[in-house]
VEXDREN-2710 file (C-alpha; in Angstrom, 1 decimal):
% VEXDREN-2710
k/r/px/py/pz
1/MET/8.1/48.5/23.5
2/ASP/4.9/46.6/23.4
3/LEU/4.3/44.5/20.5
4/ASN/2.1/47.1/18.6
5/SER/5.2/49.5/19.2
6/LEU/7.2/47.4/17.8
7/GLN/4.9/46.7/14.4
8/SER/4.4/50.8/14.4
9/TYR/8.2/50.7/14.5
10/ASN/8.3/48.0/11.8
11/GLN/5.7/49.0/9.5
12/THR/7.0/53.2/9.2
13/ASN/11.0/52.6/9.4
14/PRO/12.9/52.7/6.2
15/GLU/15.2/50.1/5.6
16/SER/18.5/50.9/6.9
17/PRO/21.3/52.8/4.1
18/LYS/23.6/50.3/2.3
19/GLU/27.4/50.8/3.3
20/ASP/30.4/50.5/1.3
21/THR/31.9/46.8/2.3
22/SER/34.3/47.3/-0.4
23/SER/37.1/47.1/1.7
24/ARG/36.2/43.9/3.6
25/TRP/34.7/41.9/0.8
26/ARG/36.8/38.9/1.2
27/GLU/36.0/38.7/4.7
28/ILE/32.2/38.8/4.3
29/HIS/32.1/36.4/1.9
30/GLY/33.9/33.6/4.1
31/SER/37.4/33.7/3.6
32/SER/37.3/33.2/7.2
33/ASP/34.4/31.3/7.9
34/TRP/33.1/34.2/8.9
35/ASN/35.5/34.3/12.1
36/ASN/34.4/37.0/14.8
37/LEU/31.6/37.8/12.0
38/LEU/28.6/35.9/13.5
39/ASP/28.1/36.3/17.2
40/PRO/27.6/38.9/17.6
41/LEU/26.6/38.9/14.0
42/HIS/27.9/41.8/12.5
43/PRO/25.5/44.8/10.5
44/TRP/27.2/44.1/7.2
45/LEU/26.9/40.5/7.1
46/ARG/23.4/40.7/7.9
47/ARG/22.5/42.8/5.2
48/GLU/24.3/40.0/2.7
49/ILE/22.8/37.2/4.3
50/ILE/19.3/38.9/3.6
51/LYS/19.8/39.8/0.5
52/TYR/20.7/36.2/-0.8
53/GLY/18.1/35.1/0.8
54/GLU/15.7/37.0/-0.6
55/PHE/17.1/35.9/-4.4
56/ALA/16.3/32.1/-2.7
57/GLN/12.6/33.4/-1.7
58/ALA/11.9/34.9/-5.2
59/THR/11.6/31.4/-6.2
60/TYR/9.1/30.5/-4.5
61/ASP/7.6/33.9/-5.0
62/ALA/7.6/33.8/-8.7
63/PHE/6.4/30.2/-9.3
64/ASP/3.5/29.2/-10.5
65/PHE/2.0/26.9/-8.0
66/ASP/-1.2/26.2/-9.9
67/SER/-2.1/22.7/-10.7
68/LEU/-4.9/24.3/-12.7
69/SER/-2.6/26.4/-14.6
70/GLU/-1.2/25.8/-18.2
71/TYR/1.8/26.8/-17.2
72/CYS/2.2/25.4/-13.6
73/GLY/5.8/24.5/-13.0
74/SER/7.1/27.7/-14.8
75/CYS/7.9/31.1/-13.7
76/MET/5.4/33.7/-13.9
77/TYR/7.9/36.5/-15.1
78/ASN/10.5/36.6/-17.8
79/ARG/14.0/37.5/-16.4
80/ARG/14.2/40.7/-17.1
81/LYS/11.0/41.9/-15.2
82/ILE/11.0/39.5/-12.2
83/PHE/13.1/41.7/-10.0
84/ASP/11.0/44.4/-10.7
85/LYS/7.7/42.0/-10.1
86/LEU/9.0/41.2/-6.7
87/ARG/10.8/44.9/-5.4
88/LEU/14.0/43.1/-5.6
89/THR/15.6/45.7/-7.4
90/LYS/16.9/47.5/-5.0
91/ASN/19.6/45.0/-4.4
92/GLY/21.4/45.8/-7.5
93/TYR/21.4/42.5/-9.5
94/ILE/20.5/41.3/-13.2
95/VAL/19.2/37.7/-13.5
96/ASN/20.5/36.4/-16.9
97/LYS/19.7/33.1/-16.8
98/TYR/16.9/30.5/-15.8
99/ILE/17.5/27.2/-14.6
100/TYR/14.5/24.2/-15.2
101/ALA/15.6/20.6/-13.5
102/MET/14.0/17.4/-14.6
103/SER/10.1/16.5/-13.5
104/HIS/9.9/13.3/-14.5
105/ILE/13.0/11.4/-12.4
106/ASP/12.4/9.8/-8.9
107/VAL/12.3/13.2/-7.1
108/PRO/10.1/14.8/-4.6
109/ARG/6.2/14.5/-5.4
110/TRP/5.6/18.1/-5.2
111/LEU/8.1/18.5/-8.5
112/GLU/5.0/16.6/-9.9
113/TRP/2.5/19.4/-10.8
114/THR/-0.2/19.1/-13.0
115/HIS/-2.5/16.3/-14.3
116/LEU/-3.3/18.6/-17.6
117/THR/-2.7/17.6/-20.4
118/ASP/-1.6/20.3/-22.6
119/THR/1.1/22.4/-20.6
120/TRP/3.8/24.3/-21.3
121/SER/6.4/21.3/-20.4
122/LYS/5.3/17.8/-19.2
123/ASP/9.4/17.4/-18.4
124/SER/10.3/20.2/-16.7
125/ASN/9.9/22.8/-13.9
126/TRP/11.7/26.1/-13.3
127/MET/14.3/25.7/-10.8
128/GLY/16.3/29.3/-10.2
129/PHE/18.4/31.6/-11.8
130/VAL/21.7/32.7/-12.4
131/GLY/22.1/36.9/-12.3
132/PHE/25.2/39.2/-11.4
133/SER/25.8/42.7/-9.9
134/ASN/25.1/45.5/-11.4
135/ASP/27.9/48.4/-11.5
136/ASP/26.9/50.4/-8.6
137/GLU/26.4/47.1/-6.6
138/SER/29.8/45.7/-7.4
139/HIS/31.0/49.2/-6.5
140/ARG/29.5/48.6/-3.4
141/ILE/30.8/45.2/-2.8
142/GLY/34.2/45.3/-3.8
143/ARG/33.6/42.8/-6.7
144/ARG/31.4/41.6/-9.4
145/ASP/29.0/38.9/-7.9
146/ILE/27.4/35.9/-10.1
147/VAL/24.9/34.6/-8.0
148/VAL/22.7/31.5/-8.6
149/ALA/19.8/30.9/-6.5
150/TRP/17.9/27.2/-6.2
151/ARG/14.6/26.9/-5.2
152/GLY/13.2/24.6/-2.5
153/THR/10.5/22.3/-1.9
154/ILE/7.0/23.6/-0.9
155/SER/6.7/22.1/2.6
156/ALA/9.2/20.4/5.3
157/CYS/6.8/17.5/6.1
158/GLU/7.2/15.9/2.3
159/TRP/11.0/15.5/3.0
160/TYR/9.5/12.5/5.3
161/LYS/8.4/10.7/2.5
162/ASP/10.7/12.0/-0.2
163/LEU/14.1/11.9/1.2
164/GLU/16.0/9.0/0.1
165/LEU/18.9/7.8/2.0
166/ASP/21.2/6.1/-0.5
167/LEU/24.5/7.7/-1.3
168/ILE/26.3/7.6/-4.9
169/PRO/29.7/8.3/-5.9
170/ILE/30.3/11.7/-7.9
171/GLU/33.9/11.3/-8.8
172/ASP/36.8/8.4/-8.2
173/GLY/37.1/7.9/-4.6
174/ASP/35.3/8.2/-1.8
175/VAL/33.2/11.2/-2.7
176/LYS/29.6/10.3/-2.2
177/VAL/26.4/12.4/-2.1
178/GLU/22.5/11.7/-1.9
179/HIS/21.5/10.3/-5.4
180/GLY/17.8/12.5/-5.2
181/PHE/19.7/15.6/-5.4
182/HIS/21.9/14.5/-7.6
183/ASP/19.4/13.2/-9.6
184/ILE/18.0/16.3/-9.7
185/TYR/20.4/18.4/-10.3
186/THR/22.3/16.1/-13.7
187/SER/19.2/14.6/-15.0
188/LYS/18.4/15.3/-18.7
189/ARG/16.7/14.0/-21.9
190/GLU/16.8/14.8/-25.5
191/SER/13.4/14.5/-26.1
192/THR/12.4/17.2/-24.0
193/SER/12.3/21.0/-25.0
194/TYR/14.0/22.6/-21.4
195/ASN/16.1/19.6/-20.3
196/LYS/18.2/18.9/-23.9
197/SER/20.7/20.2/-20.9
198/SER/20.7/19.4/-17.1
199/ALA/20.4/21.5/-14.5
200/SER/23.8/21.1/-14.0
201/GLU/24.9/21.8/-17.5
202/GLN/23.0/25.1/-17.8
203/VAL/23.7/26.7/-15.0
204/MET/27.6/26.1/-15.2
205/LYS/27.6/27.2/-18.9
206/GLN/26.2/30.4/-17.9
207/VAL/28.5/30.7/-14.4
208/THR/31.8/29.7/-16.4
209/ARG/31.0/32.4/-19.5
210/LEU/30.3/34.9/-17.0
211/VAL/33.0/35.0/-15.0
212/SER/35.5/34.7/-18.2
213/LEU/33.9/37.6/-19.9
214/TYR/34.7/39.6/-16.2
215/LYS/38.1/38.3/-16.1
216/THR/39.0/39.3/-19.3
217/ARG/37.6/42.8/-18.8
218/GLY/40.2/42.8/-15.3
219/ASP/38.7/45.9/-13.8
220/GLN/37.5/44.3/-11.0
221/GLU/37.6/41.2/-8.8
222/VAL/34.7/38.4/-9.6
223/SER/33.0/36.3/-6.9
224/LEU/30.6/33.7/-7.2
225/THR/27.7/33.3/-4.5
226/ILE/25.1/30.5/-4.4
227/THR/21.8/30.3/-2.1
228/GLY/18.9/28.6/-1.9
229/HIS/16.8/27.5/0.8
230/SER/15.6/23.5/1.9
231/LEU/16.2/21.2/-1.2
232/GLY/17.8/24.7/-2.6
233/GLY/20.2/24.6/-0.3
234/ALA/21.3/20.9/-1.3
235/LEU/21.7/21.9/-5.2
236/ALA/23.6/25.1/-4.1
237/LEU/26.4/22.6/-2.3
238/LEU/26.5/20.2/-5.9
239/ASN/27.2/23.4/-7.8
240/ALA/29.6/25.0/-5.9
241/TYR/31.4/21.4/-5.9
242/GLU/31.2/21.5/-9.4
243/ALA/32.0/25.1/-10.2
244/ALA/35.0/24.9/-7.5
245/LYS/36.3/21.7/-9.9
246/ALA/35.6/23.5/-13.1
247/ILE/37.0/27.4/-11.8
248/PRO/39.9/26.8/-9.6
249/ASP/40.9/30.3/-7.5
250/LEU/37.4/31.6/-7.6
251/PRO/35.7/32.7/-4.4
252/ILE/33.1/30.4/-4.2
253/CYS/30.1/30.4/-1.1
254/VAL/27.0/29.3/-0.7
255/ILE/24.3/30.5/1.8
256/SER/22.0/28.3/2.6
257/PHE/18.7/28.3/4.9
258/GLY/17.2/25.3/6.0
259/GLY/19.1/22.3/4.1
260/PRO/19.5/18.8/4.7
261/LYS/22.8/17.1/5.1
262/VAL/24.2/16.1/1.2
263/GLY/27.2/13.8/1.4
264/ASN/29.4/12.1/3.0
265/ASN/32.3/13.0/5.2
266/ALA/34.8/13.0/2.2
267/PHE/32.2/15.2/0.0
268/LYS/32.6/17.8/3.3
269/GLU/36.4/17.3/3.5
270/LYS/36.9/18.1/-0.5
271/LEU/34.6/21.2/-0.8
272/ARG/37.0/22.5/2.2
273/GLU/40.3/21.4/0.3
274/MET/39.1/23.6/-2.6
275/GLY/38.2/26.5/-0.8
276/VAL/34.5/26.5/-0.9
277/LYS/33.2/28.4/2.2
278/THR/29.4/27.4/3.7
279/LEU/27.9/29.3/5.7
280/ARG/24.5/27.1/6.9
281/VAL/21.6/29.3/8.4
282/VAL/19.4/27.0/10.4
283/VAL/16.5/27.5/12.8
284/LYS/16.4/25.5/16.2
285/GLN/13.4/24.4/16.0
286/ASP/13.6/23.1/11.6
287/LYS/13.8/19.7/11.3
288/VAL/14.5/19.7/7.7
289/PRO/18.5/20.3/8.6
290/LEU/18.4/17.3/10.6
291/MET/17.6/15.1/7.5
292/PRO/18.6/12.5/7.2
293/GLY/18.7/11.6/10.6
294/ILE/19.7/8.7/12.9
295/PRO/19.6/6.4/9.1
296/GLY/22.0/9.0/7.5
297/TRP/24.6/8.4/10.1
298/GLN/27.3/8.8/6.7
299/TYR/25.9/11.9/6.2
300/THR/27.5/14.8/7.4
301/HIS/27.3/18.8/7.1
302/VAL/29.3/21.1/5.4
303/GLY/30.7/24.8/6.8
304/THR/30.0/26.9/9.6
305/GLU/26.2/27.1/11.1
306/LEU/24.3/30.4/12.1
307/LYS/21.6/29.0/14.4
308/LEU/18.9/31.2/15.2
309/ASP/15.5/30.7/17.3
310/VAL/12.5/30.8/17.3
311/GLN/11.8/31.3/20.9
312/VAL/13.9/34.5/20.6
313/SER/11.7/36.6/17.9
314/PRO/8.1/38.5/20.6
315/TYR/6.2/38.0/17.1
316/LEU/6.5/34.3/16.4
317/LYS/4.3/31.5/18.2
318/LYS/5.8/29.1/20.6
319/GLY/3.9/26.7/19.5
320/PHE/5.0/23.1/17.2
321/ASP/4.4/24.6/13.3
322/LEU/6.6/22.4/11.2
323/ILE/5.8/24.3/8.3
324/GLY/6.0/27.5/9.6
325/PHE/9.7/26.4/11.6
326/HIS/11.2/25.7/8.0
327/SER/9.7/28.6/6.1
328/LEU/12.6/31.0/4.5
329/GLU/10.6/34.0/5.5
330/THR/10.8/33.1/9.3
331/TYR/14.3/32.6/8.7
332/LEU/14.6/36.2/7.3
333/HIS/13.0/37.4/9.6
334/LEU/15.0/35.6/12.4
335/VAL/18.3/37.2/11.0
336/ASP/17.2/40.6/10.5
337/GLY/16.2/40.6/14.1
338/PHE/20.0/38.3/15.3
339/ARG/22.0/40.0/17.7
340/SER/24.5/37.4/19.2
341/SER/23.5/34.3/21.1
342/THR/22.9/36.0/24.2
343/SER/21.0/38.6/23.1
344/GLU/17.2/39.7/22.8
345/PHE/15.8/40.1/19.5
346/ARG/16.5/43.0/17.6
347/SER/14.2/45.8/18.6
348/ASP/15.0/48.3/15.4
349/SER/15.0/45.0/12.9
350/ARG/12.9/46.6/9.6
351/ARG/12.2/43.7/7.9
352/ASP/8.4/43.9/7.1
353/LEU/6.9/41.4/9.8
354/ALA/4.1/41.0/7.7
355/LEU/6.3/38.6/5.5
356/VAL/6.8/35.9/7.7
357/ASN/2.9/35.2/7.2
358/LYS/3.0/35.3/3.7
359/TYR/2.9/31.3/3.3
360/CYS/2.2/30.2/7.1
361/GLY/1.1/31.8/10.2
362/MET/4.2/31.9/12.3
363/LEU/3.2/35.4/13.2
364/VAL/1.5/36.1/16.8
365/ASP/-2.5/36.8/16.9
366/GLU/-2.1/40.4/18.8
367/LEU/-0.4/41.4/15.5
368/LYS/-3.5/40.7/13.2
369/ILE/-1.8/39.6/10.1
370/PRO/-3.9/37.0/8.4
371/LYS/-1.9/33.5/7.7
372/CYS/-0.9/32.9/4.1
373/TRP/-2.3/36.1/2.7
374/SER/0.0/35.8/-0.4
375/GLN/-2.6/34.5/-2.8
376/SER/-4.1/35.8/-6.2
377/LEU/-7.1/38.0/-6.6
378/ASN/-10.2/35.5/-6.8
379/LYS/-7.8/32.9/-7.2
380/GLY/-6.6/34.1/-10.3
381/LEU/-9.9/34.3/-12.4
382/VAL/-10.5/37.7/-14.1
383/LEU/-13.5/39.5/-15.5
384/ASN/-13.3/39.4/-19.7
385/SER/-15.0/41.8/-21.8
386/TYR/-18.1/39.5/-21.7
387/GLY/-19.1/39.5/-18.3
388/LYS/-17.7/35.9/-18.0
389/TRP/-14.3/34.7/-14.9
390/VAL/-12.2/33.3/-16.8
391/ARG/-8.2/32.8/-16.4
392/PRO/-6.1/35.7/-17.8
393/ARG/-3.4/35.0/-20.5
394/ARG/0.0/35.9/-19.6
395/ASP/1.8/38.4/-21.3
396/PRO/3.7/37.1/-24.4
397/GLU/7.0/38.0/-22.8
398/ASP/6.3/35.9/-19.3
399/ILE/5.4/32.5/-21.4
400/PRO/7.3/29.9/-20.8
401/SER/8.4/29.3/-24.7
402/THR/9.9/32.9/-24.8
403/GLU/12.7/31.9/-22.7
404/LEU/12.8/28.2/-23.7
405/ARG/14.3/30.4/-27.3
406/TYR/16.4/32.5/-25.2
407/LEU/17.8/29.0/-24.2
408/LEU/18.4/27.3/-27.6
409/ARG/20.4/30.6/-28.5
410/ASN/24.1/31.5/-27.4
411/ASP/23.8/34.9/-26.9
412/THR/23.9/36.9/-23.7
END
C-alpha cells in the first residue's frame, strides 16, 4: 500500500471498537510489569496507552500559550467542557479538578509566560487536571479509574538550558530527586491566588477524596493512573511516589511519554517496593529521556520501557528534528503503529495522521499536511460590531477566576 492509499485508509476508517478489558484490568494496569504485553504490543494495552497519552496531550491543546493574552498560562476552557472542546468525551472520563503550579521559582523559562502587567495571575500556571472514569468506562475497564494528567515543556531544546542536576532528599534516608522538578511540584505562597497550596497538595487532596468516595461505595475496585509528557512525566513520578505513601494498597500506575530521569536508584527502588508500576514510552531519537546525561550519573530511570523508532513509520521524515522527535503527537502516532520490535509499521493504524504535524513538521511532504497547522484563526483576533479587529472576550465560565472560586470551595 503506497502513502496515498495509507493516508486515504487512515482518513476514512473509523476507530476500532472498544473491547471489554475488565477481566484483565490488573495486568493491563501493570500488575506484572506488562510482561508479554509489550513485544508484541497487545491491542488492549495499545488503546489504553493512547487514551492516557491523549489526556496528557489535552494539557497542551487547552493551554493558553499566547504571551499577549491576559489569560496566558491558564486553561482556555473550564473543567466541565474541556473534553468536549477537545473531542475527548469518547474516552469516558470526567475532569474534576484543575492543578496549578508556581511560576516565580527557579524553573524552566517557558513557565515565565507573559510580559503584561494586568494578567489573571503573576504567580501561577495551569499544570494539569484530576479526573475519573464515568460509569460506562468503569464497567469496560473493570474499576473506577482516577486519572491525573500533568503538562510538560514546550520544546526539547529548552531542557538543555533549564534542567538542573542537583539531587535533594525527599525523606529520611537516601531517596533523592531532581530539585527543580520537586520545586515545581511542592512550591506555594500564601500571597498568591492559585498556589496558596502547592500542586502536590492540590492533587493529593483531590485524589485522596476520590479514592475515599469510591472505596466507601464498595461496588467496584479503584485505581490511580498518572500520565504526563516530558516534564509532566517527571511530575507524574513524584505524584505517584506521594500517592503510594499516602494511600497504601491502591493500585498505582504511571504511563509517561518522553520523560527525563527524575531521581536516584533509591527513589527507583522505593517506588518498586511500594508497588508503583511505571511504563515509560520512549522514542529512540528523542534526547529528553537521556537527561540528565553523563553529568547526571547519579540518576536512573524507573519502570518498564516501551521503545519506539521514528525510522519504522513510513509517514515520518527521516532527518533530524529535535522538536518533532519529542512531540507527544509523534509518540502517539508511533504507539498506534507499533506491532513489535521486529514488525513493520501497522498499516491498519487508525489515529489521524494530520495530528502529527499539529505542532511540528514530522510528516513526509508527500502527505501534503502543513507544518504546525494548529493555530487560532486570524491569530485570535475577531471582527467586532464596530468593524474593528479585537481580542475576543472569553466566555465568563472559562475565565480563570471561575476556577478559582471552585478551588476555594470544598465541594465536588
